[in-house]
Backbone as CSV, one residue per row, in Angstrom:
resi,resn,N_x,N_y,N_z,CA_x,CA_y,CA_z,C_x,C_y,C_z
1,UNK,-211.379,12.071,164.880,-211.478,13.220,165.775,-211.500,12.753,167.224
2,UNK,-210.770,13.386,168.081,-210.677,12.895,169.454,-211.937,13.230,170.227
3,UNK,-212.176,12.471,171.269,-213.363,12.651,172.080,-213.168,13.809,173.033
4,UNK,-213.825,14.954,172.751,-213.642,16.153,173.561,-214.507,16.137,174.809
5,UNK,-215.364,15.081,174.974,-216.167,14.997,176.171,-215.343,14.529,177.365
6,UNK,-214.260,13.780,177.114,-213.508,13.133,178.192,-213.038,14.086,179.280
7,UNK,-212.376,15.227,178.957,-211.924,16.128,180.025,-213.084,16.627,180.879
8,UNK,-214.225,16.914,180.239,-215.366,17.417,180.983,-215.980,16.326,181.845
9,UNK,-215.992,15.079,181.335,-216.513,13.970,182.115,-215.644,13.741,183.344
10,UNK,-214.328,13.884,183.188,-213.408,13.730,184.323,-213.659,14.825,185.352
11,UNK,-213.837,16.055,184.885,-214.141,17.171,185.795,-215.429,16.886,186.561
12,UNK,-216.417,16.362,185.847,-217.697,16.077,186.466,-217.549,15.026,187.567
13,UNK,-216.815,13.957,187.283,-216.614,12.887,188.259,-215.897,13.408,189.489
14,UNK,-214.823,14.196,189.278,-214.065,14.764,190.396,-214.955,15.671,191.238
15,UNK,-215.768,16.493,190.561,-216.643,17.415,191.281,-217.684,16.673,192.113
16,UNK,-218.266,15.628,191.538,-219.274,14.857,192.265,-218.669,14.125,193.460
17,UNK,-217.481,13.552,193.276,-216.803,12.858,194.385,-216.476,13.846,195.497
18,UNK,-215.993,15.043,195.101,-215.661,16.074,196.090,-216.894,16.491,196.882
19,UNK,-218.005,16.705,196.176,-219.243,17.096,196.848,-219.725,15.998,197.790
20,UNK,-219.599,14.731,197.362,-220.020,13.602,198.185,-219.192,13.520,199.469
21,UNK,-217.860,13.694,199.331,-216.988,13.642,200.508,-217.286,14.794,201.469
22,UNK,-217.579,15.967,200.890,-217.925,17.114,201.734,-219.212,16.838,202.506
23,UNK,-220.182,16.199,201.830,-221.437,15.861,202.483,-221.217,14.851,203.611
24,UNK,-220.389,13.840,203.350,-220.091,12.837,204.374,-219.433,13.482,205.593
25,UNK,-218.517,14.422,205.342,-217.831,15.099,206.447,-218.828,15.864,207.310
26,UNK,-219.773,16.541,206.652,-220.775,17.289,207.391,-221.679,16.388,208.207
27,UNK,-222.105,15.266,207.620,-222.970,14.328,208.338,-222.245,13.708,209.531
28,UNK,-220.955,13.373,209.330,-220.171,12.785,210.428,-220.039,13.767,211.584
29,UNK,-219.889,15.047,211.232,-219.737,16.062,212.279,-221.004,16.195,213.112
30,UNK,-222.152,16.008,212.448,-223.434,16.192,213.140,-223.864,14.954,213.921
31,UNK,-223.684,13.766,213.319,-224.267,12.550,213.900,-223.283,11.673,214.682
32,UNK,-222.005,11.770,214.383,-221.052,10.912,215.093,-220.784,11.508,216.483
33,UNK,-220.659,10.648,217.515,-220.420,11.156,218.890,-219.229,12.097,218.994
34,UNK,-218.124,11.734,218.360,-216.939,12.599,218.423,-217.193,13.916,217.717
35,UNK,-218.016,13.875,216.706,-218.345,15.108,215.990,-219.169,16.036,216.857
36,UNK,-220.126,15.447,217.592,-220.949,16.267,218.488,-220.103,16.875,219.605
37,UNK,-219.128,16.096,220.079,-218.233,16.625,221.112,-217.425,17.801,220.585
38,UNK,-216.986,17.667,219.312,-216.213,18.755,218.694,-217.069,20.006,218.567
39,UNK,-218.351,19.819,218.237,-219.246,20.963,218.114,-219.433,21.651,219.468
40,UNK,-219.557,20.840,220.531,-219.721,21.411,221.866,-218.491,22.192,222.308
41,UNK,-217.316,21.728,221.865,-216.078,22.404,222.277,-215.926,23.767,221.636
42,UNK,-216.670,24.030,220.580,-216.557,25.321,219.902,-216.978,26.466,220.813
43,UNK,-217.873,26.146,221.756,-218.366,27.195,222.648,-217.263,27.745,223.549
44,UNK,-216.263,26.909,223.840,-215.226,27.309,224.806,-213.874,27.568,224.148
45,UNK,-213.759,27.340,222.842,-212.468,27.491,222.176,-212.591,28.381,220.936
46,UNK,-212.084,29.630,221.022,-212.120,30.516,219.849,-211.337,29.941,218.667
47,UNK,-210.221,29.261,218.982,-209.425,28.685,217.897,-210.221,27.603,217.153
48,UNK,-210.938,26.778,217.906,-211.752,25.735,217.288,-212.880,26.351,216.472
49,UNK,-213.455,27.450,216.966,-214.514,28.135,216.237,-214.006,28.657,214.899
50,UNK,-212.793,29.265,214.931,-212.192,29.778,213.702,-211.942,28.653,212.694
51,UNK,-211.403,27.531,213.197,-211.136,26.395,212.322,-212.427,25.842,211.726
52,UNK,-213.494,25.809,212.540,-214.779,25.293,212.056,-215.361,26.200,210.982
53,UNK,-215.227,27.515,211.169,-215.720,28.465,210.163,-214.975,28.290,208.846
54,UNK,-213.652,28.119,208.939,-212.851,27.934,207.722,-213.222,26.625,207.031
55,UNK,-213.454,25.572,207.811,-213.846,24.294,207.244,-215.204,24.389,206.556
56,UNK,-216.128,25.084,207.238,-217.462,25.259,206.652,-217.414,26.032,205.354
57,UNK,-216.586,27.071,205.322,-216.437,27.869,204.104,-215.860,27.027,202.972
58,UNK,-214.882,26.171,203.320,-214.266,25.307,202.308,-215.287,24.325,201.734
59,UNK,-216.140,23.774,202.603,-217.173,22.835,202.148,-218.145,23.533,201.205
60,UNK,-218.541,24.764,201.550,-219.463,25.522,200.702,-218.843,25.806,199.337
61,UNK,-217.574,26.225,199.341,-216.875,26.508,198.079,-216.807,25.257,197.209
62,UNK,-216.458,24.116,197.823,-216.386,22.865,197.071,-217.741,22.488,196.490
63,UNK,-218.802,22.702,197.249,-220.144,22.384,196.767,-220.526,23.275,195.589
64,UNK,-220.198,24.566,195.690,-220.498,25.504,194.599,-219.738,25.118,193.332
65,UNK,-218.452,24.774,193.490,-217.640,24.357,192.343,-218.228,23.107,191.703
66,UNK,-218.647,22.158,192.527,-219.232,20.921,192.009,-220.491,21.208,191.205
67,UNK,-221.355,22.085,191.733,-222.592,22.445,191.026,-222.272,23.143,189.715
68,UNK,-221.286,24.046,189.727,-220.909,24.773,188.521,-220.393,23.829,187.437
69,UNK,-219.526,22.882,187.822,-218.990,21.925,186.858,-220.107,21.066,186.299
70,UNK,-221.014,20.627,187.165,-222.147,19.813,186.711,-222.999,20.590,185.718
71,UNK,-223.266,21.873,186.009,-224.070,22.700,185.110,-223.366,22.907,183.777
72,UNK,-222.062,23.205,183.825,-221.290,23.397,182.593,-221.328,22.146,181.727
73,UNK,-221.156,20.991,182.363,-221.136,19.732,181.613,-222.486,19.475,180.964
74,UNK,-223.581,19.732,181.709,-224.914,19.497,181.176,-225.210,20.430,180.009
75,UNK,-224.913,21.728,180.183,-225.181,22.693,179.121,-224.353,22.377,177.890
76,UNK,-223.065,22.074,178.106,-222.192,21.805,176.972,-222.631,20.555,176.230
77,UNK,-223.002,19.509,176.974,-223.360,18.251,176.330,-224.670,18.354,175.571
78,UNK,-225.547,19.301,175.972,-226.835,19.423,175.320,-226.870,20.530,174.280
79,UNK,-225.946,21.484,174.381,-226.048,22.669,173.543,-225.505,22.468,172.141
80,UNK,-224.320,21.876,172.037,-223.686,21.844,170.726,-222.892,20.561,170.539
81,UNK,-223.137,19.886,169.441,-222.496,18.614,169.170,-222.075,18.539,167.710
82,UNK,-221.068,17.737,167.449,-220.647,17.447,166.087,-220.906,15.968,165.836
83,UNK,-221.738,15.660,164.857,-222.118,14.289,164.564,-221.552,13.854,163.221
84,UNK,-221.071,12.624,163.175,-220.632,12.028,161.922,-221.828,11.325,161.313
85,UNK,-222.420,11.907,160.267,-223.660,11.390,159.719,-223.473,10.081,158.957
86,UNK,-222.235,9.742,158.668,-221.984,8.481,157.991,-222.299,7.283,158.862
87,UNK,-222.425,7.506,160.189,-222.699,6.412,161.122,-224.124,6.455,161.661
88,UNK,-224.943,7.380,161.158,-226.309,7.543,161.640,-227.283,6.786,160.760
89,UNK,-228.158,5.970,161.374,-229.199,5.259,160.634,-230.345,6.220,160.383
90,UNK,-230.768,6.349,159.137,-231.802,7.304,158.778,-232.579,6.804,157.567
91,UNK,-233.820,7.345,157.386,-234.591,7.002,156.205,-234.270,7.935,155.046
92,UNK,-233.333,8.863,155.271,-232.899,9.758,154.212,-231.782,9.110,153.401
93,UNK,-231.443,9.758,152.294,-230.360,9.252,151.442,-229.081,9.147,152.250
94,UNK,-228.302,8.115,151.991,-227.074,7.873,152.742,-226.113,9.041,152.596
95,UNK,-225.599,9.496,153.728,-224.636,10.597,153.720,-223.239,10.073,153.440
96,UNK,-222.384,10.979,153.006,-220.990,10.604,152.803,-220.399,10.207,154.152
97,UNK,-219.454,9.255,154.164,-218.884,8.773,155.434,-218.295,9.875,156.298
98,UNK,-217.778,10.926,155.665,-217.139,11.990,156.433,-218.036,13.215,156.604
99,UNK,-219.325,13.077,156.277,-220.245,14.195,156.424,-220.452,14.517,157.894
100,UNK,-220.211,15.781,158.263,-220.343,16.204,159.654,-221.527,17.166,159.769
101,UNK,-222.287,17.000,160.825,-223.432,17.866,161.083,-223.329,18.414,162.498
102,UNK,-223.521,19.716,162.645,-223.529,20.352,163.957,-224.975,20.478,164.416
103,UNK,-225.257,20.010,165.617,-226.590,20.165,166.196,-226.491,21.090,167.398
104,UNK,-227.439,21.994,167.515,-227.455,22.954,168.605,-228.809,22.919,169.276
105,UNK,-228.784,22.949,170.608,-230.012,22.890,171.394,-229.969,23.948,172.480
106,UNK,-231.147,24.210,173.069,-231.181,25.161,174.181,-230.807,24.443,175.478
107,UNK,-230.871,25.165,176.597,-230.452,24.591,177.876,-231.346,23.461,178.362
108,UNK,-232.537,23.332,177.763,-233.440,22.249,178.122,-233.224,21.018,177.250
109,UNK,-232.291,21.128,176.299,-232.004,19.996,175.428,-232.877,19.945,174.187
110,UNK,-233.690,20.993,173.937,-234.553,21.029,172.764,-233.749,21.434,171.541
111,UNK,-233.849,20.639,170.478,-233.103,20.930,169.258,-233.517,22.276,168.676
112,UNK,-232.532,23.102,168.345,-232.793,24.419,167.777,-232.243,24.567,166.361
113,UNK,-231.090,23.979,166.112,-230.456,24.138,164.797,-229.643,22.897,164.464
114,UNK,-229.761,22.447,163.222,-228.941,21.347,162.724,-228.435,21.759,161.351
115,UNK,-227.123,21.830,161.201,-226.547,22.320,159.946,-225.261,21.566,159.641
116,UNK,-225.058,21.259,158.367,-223.837,20.571,157.959,-222.633,21.484,158.162
117,UNK,-221.556,20.898,158.650,-220.350,21.674,158.907,-219.872,22.394,157.662
118,UNK,-219.980,21.742,156.508,-219.502,22.351,155.256,-220.335,23.567,154.848
119,UNK,-221.519,23.758,155.458,-222.361,24.902,155.125,-222.186,26.079,156.081
120,UNK,-221.356,25.905,157.110,-221.104,26.996,158.058,-219.978,27.883,157.536
121,UNK,-220.184,29.197,157.583,-219.155,30.147,157.187,-218.303,30.545,158.399
122,UNK,-218.956,31.092,159.388,-218.229,31.454,160.606,-219.212,31.598,161.759
123,UNK,-218.668,31.679,162.964,-219.477,31.840,164.176,-218.962,33.064,164.917
124,UNK,-219.885,33.907,165.311,-219.540,35.199,165.913,-220.042,35.279,167.342
125,UNK,-219.219,35.808,168.226,-219.606,35.993,169.619,-220.381,37.294,169.778
126,UNK,-221.459,37.228,170.561,-222.271,38.415,170.834,-222.694,38.361,172.302
127,UNK,-221.853,38.893,173.190,-222.054,38.797,174.637,-222.132,37.328,175.047
128,UNK,-223.239,36.899,175.635,-223.385,35.516,176.076,-223.995,34.619,174.999
129,UNK,-224.070,35.139,173.791,-224.663,34.392,172.683,-223.647,34.212,171.564
130,UNK,-223.982,33.328,170.644,-223.206,33.216,169.417,-224.144,33.341,168.229
131,UNK,-223.626,33.865,167.133,-224.363,33.913,165.868,-223.683,32.961,164.896
132,UNK,-224.433,32.013,164.390,-223.904,31.061,163.428,-224.309,31.520,162.027
133,UNK,-223.331,31.831,161.195,-223.572,32.242,159.823,-223.398,31.020,158.922
134,UNK,-224.448,30.690,158.192,-224.420,29.464,157.397,-225.221,29.620,156.105
135,UNK,-225.074,28.654,155.239,-225.816,28.625,153.979,-226.944,27.604,154.098
136,UNK,-228.188,28.029,153.827,-229.305,27.091,153.942,-229.492,26.303,152.647
137,UNK,-230.552,25.492,152.596,-230.744,24.594,151.457,-231.035,25.327,150.147
138,UNK,-231.425,26.614,150.234,-231.682,27.392,149.014,-230.424,28.100,148.519
139,UNK,-229.348,28.028,149.299,-228.116,28.724,148.937,-228.013,30.108,149.540
140,UNK,-229.032,30.511,150.323,-229.038,31.833,150.951,-228.204,31.821,152.230
141,UNK,-227.579,32.969,152.541,-226.804,33.105,153.773,-227.751,33.488,154.909
142,UNK,-227.713,32.707,155.976,-228.574,32.940,157.126,-227.716,33.054,158.380
143,UNK,-228.326,33.549,159.444,-227.661,33.554,160.742,-228.633,33.059,161.808
144,UNK,-228.079,32.380,162.800,-228.901,31.855,163.893,-228.213,32.198,165.204
145,UNK,-228.989,32.755,166.135,-228.426,33.151,167.429,-228.779,32.113,168.486
146,UNK,-227.799,31.778,169.300,-227.957,30.753,170.327,-227.211,31.180,171.578
147,UNK,-227.777,30.892,172.742,-227.087,31.207,174.002,-225.981,30.173,174.225
148,UNK,-224.761,30.588,174.008,-223.615,29.695,174.112,-222.344,30.538,174.098
149,UNK,-221.282,30.043,174.719,-220.007,30.750,174.716,-219.177,30.315,173.519
150,UNK,-218.442,31.248,172.937,-217.581,30.928,171.806,-216.497,29.939,172.218
151,UNK,-216.066,30.021,173.473,-215.051,29.099,173.992,-215.553,27.661,173.949
152,UNK,-216.851,27.463,174.195,-217.429,26.126,174.143,-217.318,25.550,172.738
153,UNK,-217.593,26.378,171.744,-217.484,25.940,170.352,-216.033,25.599,170.026
154,UNK,-215.126,26.462,170.439,-213.698,26.242,170.168,-213.227,24.919,170.753
155,UNK,-213.595,24.638,171.997,-213.152,23.410,172.649,-213.831,22.173,172.065
156,UNK,-215.097,22.326,171.666,-215.845,21.191,171.135,-215.304,20.722,169.790
157,UNK,-214.830,21.651,168.977,-214.424,21.327,167.611,-212.954,21.637,167.363
158,UNK,-212.129,21.314,168.357,-210.702,21.653,168.290,-209.995,21.037,167.092
159,UNK,-210.473,19.904,166.601,-209.800,19.238,165.487,-210.641,19.239,164.220
160,UNK,-211.637,20.109,164.150,-212.458,20.225,162.945,-211.976,21.421,162.122
161,UNK,-212.749,21.786,161.092,-212.398,22.939,160.259,-212.799,24.265,160.895
162,UNK,-213.425,24.213,162.054,-213.774,25.446,162.756,-212.570,25.900,163.572
163,UNK,-212.016,27.045,163.194,-210.752,27.520,163.763,-210.951,28.902,164.393
164,UNK,-210.493,29.054,165.607,-210.572,30.365,166.277,-209.587,31.304,165.599
165,UNK,-210.082,32.472,165.186,-209.211,33.436,164.516,-209.199,34.793,165.214
166,UNK,-210.073,34.966,166.190,-210.225,36.264,166.841,-211.010,36.034,168.128
167,UNK,-210.929,36.961,169.070,-211.685,36.794,170.318,-213.189,36.750,170.046
168,UNK,-213.626,37.300,168.888,-215.049,37.332,168.573,-215.467,36.353,167.478
169,UNK,-214.479,35.692,166.840,-214.843,34.897,165.671,-214.191,33.514,165.645
170,UNK,-214.949,32.556,165.132,-214.439,31.242,164.735,-214.788,31.072,163.266
171,UNK,-213.816,30.722,162.474,-213.996,30.636,161.025,-214.000,29.182,160.568
172,UNK,-214.786,28.894,159.542,-214.682,27.587,158.885,-213.565,27.723,157.864
173,UNK,-212.400,27.186,158.185,-211.211,27.423,157.375,-211.372,26.892,155.952
174,UNK,-212.240,25.903,155.763,-212.447,25.344,154.425,-213.239,26.295,153.529
175,UNK,-213.873,27.307,154.126,-214.656,28.271,153.357,-213.845,29.503,152.939
176,UNK,-212.638,29.636,153.473,-211.831,30.824,153.188,-211.316,30.776,151.749
177,UNK,-211.629,31.819,150.990,-211.184,31.919,149.590,-209.869,32.698,149.475
178,UNK,-209.765,33.759,150.267,-208.575,34.614,150.192,-208.120,34.991,151.596
179,UNK,-206.828,34.852,151.848,-206.218,35.334,153.084,-205.277,36.462,152.701
180,UNK,-205.554,37.664,153.194,-204.764,38.827,152.787,-204.172,39.543,153.997
181,UNK,-203.009,40.144,153.782,-202.334,40.894,154.847,-202.617,42.377,154.655
182,UNK,-203.317,42.954,155.622,-203.642,44.369,155.587,-202.827,45.097,156.652
183,UNK,-202.945,46.419,156.707,-202.142,47.178,157.675,-202.534,46.854,159.117
184,UNK,-203.781,46.421,159.310,-204.233,46.078,160.659,-204.100,44.590,160.955
185,UNK,-203.508,43.853,160.033,-203.351,42.420,160.229,-204.003,41.623,159.120
186,UNK,-204.053,40.316,159.281,-204.642,39.441,158.265,-206.159,39.514,158.298
187,UNK,-206.733,39.287,157.098,-208.179,39.210,156.969,-208.540,37.989,156.132
188,UNK,-209.716,37.422,156.407,-210.179,36.230,155.716,-211.406,36.569,154.876
189,UNK,-211.292,36.331,153.580,-212.392,36.595,152.650,-213.059,35.269,152.307
190,UNK,-214.360,35.181,152.551,-215.096,33.944,152.328,-215.703,33.867,150.929
191,UNK,-215.507,34.892,150.125,-216.003,34.864,148.753,-217.505,35.001,148.639
192,UNK,-218.130,35.554,149.680,-219.581,35.760,149.686,-219.846,37.259,149.814
193,UNK,-220.603,37.801,148.865,-220.794,39.242,148.802,-221.461,39.796,150.057
194,UNK,-222.369,39.040,150.650,-223.118,39.530,151.803,-222.367,39.362,153.127
195,UNK,-221.188,38.758,153.070,-220.379,38.562,154.279,-219.064,39.327,154.129
196,UNK,-218.799,40.207,155.070,-217.567,40.969,155.021,-216.362,40.130,155.435
197,UNK,-215.180,40.716,155.278,-213.950,40.018,155.666,-213.923,39.804,157.179
198,UNK,-213.413,38.665,157.587,-213.307,38.334,159.012,-211.867,38.584,159.456
199,UNK,-211.650,39.390,160.507,-210.289,39.712,160.934,-209.614,38.558,161.673
200,UNK,-208.282,38.569,161.617,-207.464,37.606,162.359,-206.625,38.404,163.344
201,UNK,-206.739,38.095,164.621,-205.954,38.821,165.619,-204.577,38.178,165.770
202,UNK,-203.646,38.925,166.347,-202.270,38.456,166.524,-202.205,37.146,167.306
203,UNK,-203.083,37.023,168.291,-203.080,35.838,169.147,-203.259,34.555,168.349
204,UNK,-204.104,34.603,167.320,-204.453,33.395,166.567,-203.832,33.362,165.171
205,UNK,-202.990,34.341,164.876,-202.425,34.475,163.531,-201.663,33.230,163.088
206,UNK,-200.749,32.747,163.910,-199.911,31.602,163.538,-200.754,30.353,163.290
207,UNK,-201.734,30.110,164.161,-202.580,28.922,164.021,-203.417,28.984,162.752
208,UNK,-203.950,30.162,162.453,-204.775,30.326,161.248,-203.941,30.139,159.991
209,UNK,-202.751,30.740,159.956,-201.875,30.594,158.787,-201.488,29.130,158.585
210,UNK,-201.199,28.432,159.664,-200.829,27.026,159.577,-201.972,26.194,159.022
211,UNK,-203.192,26.411,159.529,-204.324,25.640,159.066,-204.689,25.984,157.625
212,UNK,-204.570,27.247,157.268,-204.892,27.673,155.900,-203.915,27.064,154.899
213,UNK,-202.649,27.043,155.230,-201.626,26.514,154.314,-201.591,25.006,154.248
214,UNK,-202.217,24.338,155.215,-202.184,22.865,155.233,-203.497,22.253,154.719
215,UNK,-204.372,23.061,154.152,-205.650,22.534,153.681,-205.445,21.600,152.483
């Protein structure tokens, strides 16, 4: 599975470098002699004042973007992860080499949920939260709500069995028992009485059919 942290790490580095350069520019303007002269000239030049306002606005925007990227990276890195348990040292019975476990934490990094990928049925979007529908150790179907975007899950597990099938749903394609074509489009039946059929929207239809047929 490819490392999905890399694009976000690159964004983070670019954002931090941009913020640092913006800070240096501001300090140079205040403390360097030529910078102080430029500030004094603003009093007599409307054009220079306009340029300074635009520059200041650009610096503020860059700083806000840098903070946003940093926050996104921190939340994403702490909120949801996919771990290969075959490489984890533990006092528990050895896991299969390909056993995958999803760990979910809150924004402070506190662990909230740990569940094997093979036990997840689907994940549902609910405003700024997601509901994870899974099977617990007793075989019962449970749901867990977590503050997270569905897009984050989609990007984190792009090459796993978790497949986006609708703007509101991500399905564990390995759990699908029946794929049927209805008048409103395709539906996915997970073979669990307490879970209804999950719809497939036109946007994701081709990808879902491809993944279902290649299992």
